[in-house]
C-alpha positions in Angstrom: 9.5 81.3 40.2 8.1 81.3 36.2 12.1 80.0 35.7 11.3 77.2 38.1 7.9 76.1 36.7 9.3 76.0 32.9 12.0 73.8 34.5 9.5 71.6 35.9 7.7 71.3 33.0 10.5 70.6 30.9 11.8 67.5 33.1 7.9 66.3 33.2 7.8 66.1 29.2 11.2 64.6 29.2 10.3 61.9 32.3 7.1 61.4 30.4 8.6 60.6 26.9 11.2 58.2 28.8 8.3 56.8 30.3 7.1 55.5 27.2 9.7 54.8 25.6 10.8 51.9 28.0 6.5 51.2 27.4 7.0 50.6 24.1 10.3 49.0 24.6 8.7 46.4 26.8 5.6 46.0 24.7 8.2 45.2 21.9 10.3 42.5 24.7 6.8 41.3 25.2 5.7 40.8 21.7 9.2 39.5 20.8 9.3 37.0 23.7 6.1 36.1 25.1 5.6 33.0 22.5 8.9 31.5 24.5 6.6 31.6 27.5 2.6 30.4 26.1 1.1 27.8 27.8 0.7 24.4 25.4 -3.2 23.8 24.7 -2.5 20.4 26.1 -0.5 21.3 29.3 -2.4 19.2 32.4 -3.7 16.7 30.0 -2.0 13.2 29.5 -0.3 13.6 26.3 0.1 11.2 23.7 3.3 11.6 21.4 3.5 9.7 18.4 7.1 9.8 16.5 7.7 13.1 18.7 4.4 14.9 17.3 1.6 15.8 20.4 -1.3 13.8 18.8 -3.1 14.7 22.0 -5.8 17.2 20.2 -6.4 15.1 17.3 -7.4 12.3 20.0 -11.4 11.2 18.6 -11.7 9.5 22.6 -9.9 9.9 25.7 -7.1 7.7 26.4 -7.6 4.9 28.9 -5.0 3.3 31.1 -6.3 0.4 33.7 -5.0 -0.6 37.0 -2.3 -2.9 35.2 -1.2 -0.2 33.7 -2.1 -1.2 30.1 -2.9 1.6 27.8 -5.9 1.7 25.6 -6.6 3.4 22.5 -9.9 3.6 21.2 -10.6 1.4 18.0 -11.2 5.1 15.6 -7.5 6.4 17.1 -6.1 3.3 16.0 -7.4 3.2 12.8 -6.5 7.2 12.0 -3.0 6.4 13.2 -2.2 2.8 12.6 -4.3 0.6 11.0 -7.1 2.3 8.8 -8.5 -1.1 8.4 -8.9 -2.5 11.6 -12.4 -4.5 11.7 -14.6 -5.6 14.2 -16.3 -9.0 13.3 -19.5 -8.7 15.4 -20.6 -12.1 14.6 -17.3 -14.0 15.8 -16.8 -10.9 18.6 -13.3 -10.4 17.1 -11.3 -7.1 16.3 -8.8 -8.0 13.8 -6.0 -5.9 12.7 -3.1 -5.4 10.4 0.2 -3.3 10.1 3.3 -4.2 7.6 4.1 -8.0 8.4 1.8 -8.8 11.3 -2.1 -9.8 11.3 -3.7 -9.8 14.9 -6.9 -11.3 16.1 -8.3 -10.3 20.0 -11.6 -10.7 21.3 -13.5 -8.8 23.7 -12.1 -9.4 27.0 -10.3 -12.3 26.0 -6.5 -12.5 27.3 -5.7 -14.6 24.1 -4.3 -12.8 21.0 -3.3 -14.6 17.7 -0.9 -13.0 16.1 -0.3 -14.7 12.3 -0.1 -18.2 13.6 1.3 -17.7 17.0 -1.3 -17.7 20.1 0.0 -15.3 22.9 -1.1 -14.4 26.3 -1.7 -10.7 27.1 -2.8 -8.9 30.5 -5.7 -7.5 29.2 -8.0 -7.9 26.2 -10.3 -5.8 24.4 -12.9 -4.1 26.2 -16.3 -2.3 25.4 -16.1 1.1 27.4 -19.3 3.3 26.8 -20.2 2.2 23.4 -16.5 2.5 22.1 -14.1 -0.6 21.5 -10.9 0.3 23.2 -7.3 -1.7 22.0 -5.0 -2.8 24.4 -2.4 -0.9 22.6 0.6 -1.5 25.1 -0.3 -4.9 24.3 0.3 -5.0 20.4 3.8 -3.2 20.3 4.8 -5.8 18.3 2.2 -6.0 16.2 2.6 -2.1 15.4 6.2 -2.1 15.6 6.2 0.6 17.9 8.3 1.5 21.7 6.0 2.5 23.8 6.9 4.6 27.1 4.8 6.6 29.9 6.2 8.7 32.5 3.6 8.9 35.3 5.1 12.1 36.6 5.0 14.2 33.4 2.1 12.9 32.4 3.2 12.2 28.8 3.3 8.5 26.7 5.2 8.0 23.7 5.3 5.5 20.8 8.1 5.5 18.7 8.0 3.3 15.4 11.4 1.1 15.6 11.8 1.6 11.5 12.3 4.9 12.1 15.8 6.3 13.0 16.7 7.5 16.5 19.6 9.1 17.5 20.5 9.8 21.2 23.5 12.0 22.8 25.2 12.4 26.4 24.4 15.6 28.2 28.1 17.2 29.1 26.5 19.1 32.6 23.2 20.1 33.8 21.1 21.7 31.6 17.6 23.6 31.6 15.9 22.4 28.6 14.1 25.0 26.8 10.6 25.7 25.2 11.9 27.4 22.4 15.6 27.8 20.6 16.3 31.0 23.0 18.0 31.8 26.3 15.1 34.1 26.9 12.3 31.1 26.5 11.2 29.4 29.7 12.4 26.1 30.9 10.5 22.7 30.1 12.4 20.4 31.8 16.1 19.9 34.1 18.4 17.1 32.7 21.1 15.5 34.9 24.6 15.4 33.7 25.7 12.3 31.9 21.6 11.8 31.1 20.9 10.8 27.5 18.6 12.9 25.4 16.9 11.8 21.9 17.9 14.3 19.4 15.2 15.2 17.1 16.6 18.0 15.0 19.7 20.0 14.4 18.6 23.9 14.4 22.2 25.9 14.2 23.3 26.5 18.0 20.5 24.7 19.1 19.3 20.7 19.0 15.7 19.8 19.7 15.6 16.9 22.1 13.0 15.3 24.2 13.9 14.2 27.6 13.6 10.9 29.3 10.5 12.2 30.7 9.0 12.5 27.3 9.4 16.5 27.0 10.4 18.2 23.7 12.6 21.3 24.3 15.7 22.8 23.2 19.2 22.6 24.4 22.8 24.2 23.0 24.3 22.1 20.9 27.6 22.2 22.2 26.2 21.0 25.5 25.3 17.1 24.5 28.4 14.9 23.0 28.3 11.6 21.7 25.7 11.4 19.1 24.9 7.8 18.1 22.1 6.5 15.8 20.6 3.7 17.9 18.3 2.9 15.0 18.4 3.1 11.4 15.6 3.7 9.1 14.7 0.9 7.7 12.8 1.6 4.3 12.1 -1.3 1.9 13.1 -1.0 -1.8 11.0 -2.3 -4.7 12.6 -4.0 -7.5 13.7 -1.3 -9.3 14.0 -2.5 -13.0 10.5 -2.6 -14.8 8.3 -5.8 -14.2 8.3 -7.9 -17.2 5.8 -10.7 -16.2 4.4 -13.1 -18.8 1.3 -15.3 -17.5 1.8 -19.3 -17.8 -1.6 -20.6 -18.2 -2.9 -24.0 -18.1 -6.0 -25.6 -16.1 -5.9 -27.9 -13.4 -6.4 -31.0 -15.4 -2.8 -30.0 -17.4 0.7 -30.5 -16.0 2.9 -27.3 -16.1 4.7 -27.0 -19.4 8.5 -27.8 -20.1 10.5 -24.9 -20.8 13.6 -26.3 -19.8 16.2 -25.3 -22.3 14.4 -22.3 -23.5 14.7 -18.4 -22.4 11.9 -15.5 -22.8 14.1 -12.2 -23.9 13.8 -9.7 -21.2 11.3 -11.4 -18.7 12.1 -10.9 -15.3 8.7 -12.9 -13.7 6.5 -15.8 -14.7 3.3 -16.5 -13.1 2.1 -20.0 -13.8 -1.1 -21.2 -13.1 -0.5 -23.6 -10.1 -3.3 -23.2 -8.0 -7.1 -22.4 -7.8 -10.0 -22.6 -5.4 -11.8 -26.2 -5.4 -15.0 -25.8 -6.7 -17.9 -25.8 -3.5 -14.5 -26.4 -1.1 -14.4 -23.9 2.0 -10.9 -22.5 1.6 -9.2 -25.8 -0.2 -6.9 -25.0 -2.8 -6.5 -27.5 -5.8 -2.4 -27.8 -5.9 -1.6 -28.7 -9.0 2.6 -28.1 -9.1 3.9 -31.7 -9.0 6.7 -32.9 -10.3 6.2 -30.6 -13.7 5.7 -27.6 -11.8 8.9 -28.2 -9.5 10.9 -28.6 -12.7 9.3 -25.2 -13.9 10.0 -23.6 -10.8 14.1 -24.8 -11.1 13.9 -23.5 -14.6 13.1 -20.3 -13.7 14.7 -19.7 -11.2 18.2 -20.7 -13.2 17.4 -17.9 -15.6 16.8 -15.4 -12.7 13.2 -15.6 -13.2 11.1 -14.6 -10.0 8.0 -16.9 -9.8 4.7 -15.6 -8.9 2.3 -18.4 -9.2 -1.3 -17.5 -9.9 -4.2 -18.3 -7.6 -7.4 -18.5 -9.5 -11.0 -18.6 -8.2 -11.8 -20.4 -11.6 -14.6 -17.9 -11.6 -16.4 -19.8 -8.9 -18.7 -16.7 -7.7 -20.6 -19.1 -5.2 -17.6 -20.8 -4.0 -16.2 -17.5 -4.0 -19.0 -15.9 -2.4 -19.1 -18.2 0.6 -15.2 -18.1 1.3 -14.9 -14.5 1.4 -18.1 -13.7 3.6 -16.7 -16.3 6.3 -13.7 -15.1 8.3 -12.8 -18.7 9.6 -12.6 -20.0 5.7 -10.9 -16.6 4.8 -8.0 -17.4 7.2 -7.8 -21.3 6.0 -7.9 -19.7 2.2 -5.2 -17.6 3.6 -3.3 -20.3 5.4 -3.3 -22.4 2.5 -1.9 -19.8 0.1 0.9 -19.0 2.7 1.9 -22.7 3.3 1.9 -23.6 -0.6 3.9 -20.7 -1.4 6.8 -21.4 1.6 6.6 -25.1 0.7 7.5 -24.0 -2.9 9.9 -21.1 -2.6 7.8 -18.9 -4.2 8.8 -15.3 -5.0 5.4 -14.1 -5.5 1.3 -14.6 -5.6 -0.7 -13.2 -7.7 -4.4 -13.3 -7.2 -6.3 -13.6 -9.8 -10.1 -13.9 -8.4 -12.9 -13.1 -11.4 -16.5 -13.0 -11.8 -16.9 -12.0 -8.1 -20.5 -10.8 -6.7 -20.6 -7.0 -6.3 -22.1 -7.0 -2.9 -18.9 -9.4 -2.2 -16.4 -6.1 -3.1 -15.7 -5.4 0.8 -15.2 -8.7 1.6 -12.9 -9.1 -1.7 -10.9 -6.3 0.1 -10.9 -7.7 3.5 -9.1 -11.1 2.3 -6.4 -8.8 0.5 -5.8 -7.1 3.8 -5.7 -10.1 5.7 -3.5 -11.9 3.3 -1.0 -9.2 2.6 1.1 -9.2 5.9 1.3 -12.8 6.0 2.6 -12.7 3.0 5.3 -10.1 3.7 6.3 -12.0 7.0 7.7 -14.5 4.4 9.0 -12.0 2.2 6.9 -12.9 -0.9 5.4 -10.6 -3.7 1.4 -9.8 -3.8 0.1 -8.6 -6.8 -3.8 -8.7 -7.4 -5.1 -8.6 -10.8 -8.9 -6.2 -11.4 -10.6 -4.7 -14.7 -11.3 -2.2 -15.8 -12.8 0.7 -14.0 -16.7 1.7 -14.8 -17.4 -1.9 -16.3 -20.2 -4.6 -15.2 -21.1 -5.3 -11.8 -19.6 -8.9 -11.3 -16.6 -8.1 -13.8 -15.5 -4.5 -12.7 -17.6 -2.9 -9.8 -16.7 -5.6 -7.7 -12.9 -4.4 -7.1 -12.4 -1.8 -4.7 -9.2 -0.7 -6.8 -7.7 2.0 -3.9 -7.7 -0.7 -1.1 -6.4 -3.5 -3.0 -3.3 -1.2 -4.2 -2.8 0.4 -0.8 -2.3 -3.1 1.0 -1.3 -5.6 -2.1 2.6 -4.8 -3.5 0.9 -4.5 -7.2 -2.1 -4.0 -8.5 -2.2 -5.5 -12.1 -4.6 -3.6 -14.7 -5.9 -6.5 -17.2 -6.6 -4.1 -19.9 -8.0 -6.2 -22.6 -11.3 -7.5 -24.0 -12.4 -3.8 -24.1 -14.9 -5.9 -26.6 -15.1 -9.3 -25.9 -17.2 -12.4 -25.3 -20.9 -11.5 -24.5 -20.1 -8.5 -26.4 -23.1 -7.1 -28.5 -20.9 -4.6 -30.7 -17.8 -5.4 -32.2 -14.6 -4.0 -31.4 -10.8 -3.8 -30.6 -9.7 -6.3 -27.9 -7.6 -3.4 -26.1 -7.6 -0.2 -28.1 -4.7 2.4 -27.0 -6.9 5.1 -26.2 -8.9 3.3 -24.0 -6.2 1.6 -22.0 -4.9 5.1 -21.7 -7.7 6.6 -20.4 -8.1 3.8 -18.0 -4.6 4.3 -16.9 -5.5 7.5 -15.9 -8.6 6.6 -13.9 -6.4 4.2 -11.7 -3.8 7.0 -11.1 -6.9 9.7 -11.1 -10.1 8.4 -10.1 -8.9 5.3 -8.3 -6.2 7.1 -6.8 -3.6 4.6 -7.2 0.5 5.4 -7.2 1.2 4.5 -10.5 4.6 2.8 -9.6 1.9 0.3 -8.1 0.0 -0.6 -11.3 1.4 -3.2 -13.7 -0.2 -2.7 -17.0 -1.8 -6.1 -18.6 -1.2 -6.7 -22.6 -3.1 -9.0 -24.7 -1.2 -11.7 -26.9 -4.6 -12.1 -28.9 -7.0 -10.7 -30.6 -10.5 -11.5 -31.9 -12.2 -12.1 -35.7 -15.6 -10.9 -35.8 -18.5 -12.2 -38.0 -21.8 -10.2 -39.0 -24.4 -11.8 -40.4 -26.8 -9.6 -42.5 -29.5 -10.2 -39.9 -27.3 -8.2 -37.3 -26.2 -11.1 -35.2 -22.7 -10.9 -33.9 -19.8 -13.8 -32.9 -16.4 -13.8 -32.5 -13.7 -16.1 -31.4 -10.1 -15.6 -30.3 -7.1 -15.6 -32.8 -3.8 -15.3 -31.0 -1.2 -13.2 -32.1 1.0 -15.9 -33.6 -1.9 -17.1 -35.9 -3.2 -14.0 -37.3 -1.8 -14.1 -40.4 -2.9 -17.8 -41.1 -6.4 -16.7 -40.4 -6.3 -13.5 -42.4 -7.0 -14.0 -46.5 -3.5 -13.1 -48.2 -4.7 -10.2 -50.1 -6.8 -8.3 -47.4 -5.6 -4.4 -46.8 -4.8 -3.2 -43.6 -5.6 0.2 -42.4 -4.1 2.3 -39.7 -6.2 3.7 -36.8 -4.3 6.4 -35.1 -6.7 6.6 -32.2 -6.7 2.9 -31.4 -3.0 2.6 -32.9 -3.3 -0.9 -34.4 -4.2 -2.2 -37.7 -7.9 -2.9 -38.7 -9.2 -5.2 -41.4 -12.3 -5.9 -42.6 -13.8 -8.6 -45.3 -16.2 -10.6 -46.8 -17.0 -13.9 -47.3 -20.8 -14.7 -48.7 -22.9 -13.4 -46.3 -20.7 -12.9 -43.6 -18.5 -9.7 -42.8 -15.3 -10.3 -41.0 -13.8 -7.4 -39.1 -10.3 -7.6 -36.4 -8.5 -5.2 -34.6 -4.9 -6.6 -35.1 -2.4 -7.0 -32.3 0.8 -7.2 -33.8 4.4 -5.7 -32.9 3.3 -2.2 -33.6 0.2 -2.2 -31.3 1.9 -4.1 -28.4 4.8 -1.5 -28.8 2.4 1.6 -28.5 0.5 0.0 -25.4 3.6 -1.2 -23.8 5.3 2.7 -24.3 2.4 3.7 -21.8 4.3 2.2 -18.9 7.5 4.8 -19.3 5.1 7.5 -20.0 3.2 6.8 -16.9 5.8 5.6 -14.4 3.7 2.6 -14.2 5.9 -0.7 -12.4 5.8 -2.8 -15.3 3.7 -4.9 -17.8 2.1 -8.3 -18.2 1.3 -10.3 -20.8 -1.5 -12.6 -20.9 0.0 -15.5 -22.3 2.6 -17.6 -23.2 2.7 -19.2 -26.5 0.2 -17.1 -28.2 3.0 -14.2 -28.9 5.4 -14.2 -32.3 8.5 -14.5 -31.4 9.8 -11.0 -31.8 7.5 -9.9 -29.4 9.7 -10.0 -26.3 12.2 -8.6 -27.6 10.4 -5.3 -28.5 8.7 -5.3 -24.9 12.3 -5.2 -23.9 13.1 -2.9 -25.5 10.6 -0.6 -25.0 10.6 -1.2 -21.1 14.1 -0.2 -21.2 14.0 3.3 -23.3 
C-alpha cells in the first residue's frame, strides 16, 4: 500500500510539473503572439489614412460626411495636414487656402470656388458646424493634389498624394491579409484572386499592402505578381549651381541700360528694376520695361542669364499698407505681377518691399503666401528681400522671415547698411562678423533652411564725416570710386573682425572715416556662402563694382 501511495505521489508531482511547463509555454506563446491579435484603438471608428498613415487619433475634430458623400475636415485639421497657412477672411466671409501651385478661395455655404483664375462649381461649400469651420476636402482634391477614396464597408477614407510613388500588384490567388507579418497573426481582410493591392513596403518574405477597402496588412511576397509603379515620385529640383545674382537698378523714370555686347563673369541671374507700385495706387504696377527692357531681357537670355525682375514698393509705406490689408487689392496686385511675368517671359520675380509698417508684418506674409502658388504654377521663381533681424520696427521687425522663406523659393538677406543713412554712430557698411552673426540668426533664431538663403553684398561703402562738435554725416561711395575719393597717402589698416580695411584722416576740423569694400572684403563675405551652405550671393548693384570683382565672386562661389 505504501509503495502504491508513493507511486501516486510521484505521478502527481510529474503531472503538476507537466502542467506548469505547459502553462509556461502558453504564457510564452501568448506573450509572443498576442500582439498579432491586439485590437487597434481606431477599430469601429471612421478612419482616415493620409499617405497610408492612420491619422484618426490625431484629428482635432470629427470627420463629417454630408448627404452628398462630400467629406469634410475641420479648418484646424486641414491646417495640420495640408495648409498651415489656411486663412479665414471674416470681412469677406472667405476661406483662402494655398498648396503648391494652387490658391483657392471659397465662401461659407457657397457652391462656387475660385482656383487661381478659374471659377468652379462644387457640390457643397464650406460650412460652419458647432462653431467650427469645415472644409469640403473631397471637393478640393485638385487643389491639394490628392486622390481620395471612401469605403463605406470598412469605414476607411484614404488620401493619397499624387506626387508620391505608388506601386500596385496582382494577387495570384485568394489570400488572407494578416495584421502582422506572420502566419500566427489575425486576418484583417481577404483578397480575391486577380485583385490588385497597393504595395507599401518589402519586409523580407512578406509585403506590406493596402487592399481596395483601405485596410493595411501583410501577405506573403510570393503570392503577388506583376508589381508595377503606377505613379512616380515627383521631386522638384532646385538650381544646382550657386546663385550669382546682380541687381541692375534704375528708377522708374529711366529706361533699362543697354548691356548689349557685354558679359558679366560668373553671373547667372540678373534682377532689373522693371516694376514698382504706383503711389496711392490700388494694386497697380508701374511697368518700366518698354523697348529697352525687352532688349535687356533678350541680352540676358542670349547670355544664359535668368531674369528675376524686381518688384519694388518704392518705400511707399501708406500705399503698401492699404494694399496689404485689403484682400481684393492684394489679389489685384498679385494678378498684375503674374500677368507681367508671363507677358515678358520672366524666369523669376524679386519682391523688394522696404519701409513697411511693423503692424503689417502678417499681411505682408499673406501677400507672399498668396503670390507663391500663382508664380509656381507658371514656373516662375519667387525671391523676397529682407533686412537683418532684430533691427528697427519698420525696416526689420516688419518681416516674418520664417514664413517668407517657407513659402518662397529664396529669401534674400540684404546684408548691408549695418551703419547707414541716419545712423547716429559711424561704422562699417557690412562687417564680416555682423554678416556672419546674422546668417546664424537666419538659420537658428529664424529657423530657415540655409539653402534658401541668398546673401546680399554691397558694392559700395560710406565716407563718414565727424566735426569737432560731434555732428555726423555720411555719403555713399561706390567701390569703383573709392581710390578717387581717398587721399593718395592715406594709411589702410586691416580689421580682422570686420575683415576689411579701415582708413581715417583729417582735413581741417573734419575727421573722415571709411571702412573699405574691395576685392578682399567681398571675397571674405562671399566665403560665408559655402561655409553655411547658402543658396548663393546677390550684389547691390551693377556699375558700382571694380571690373575684377566678378572674377573674385565667381572663384569664391565655386571653391
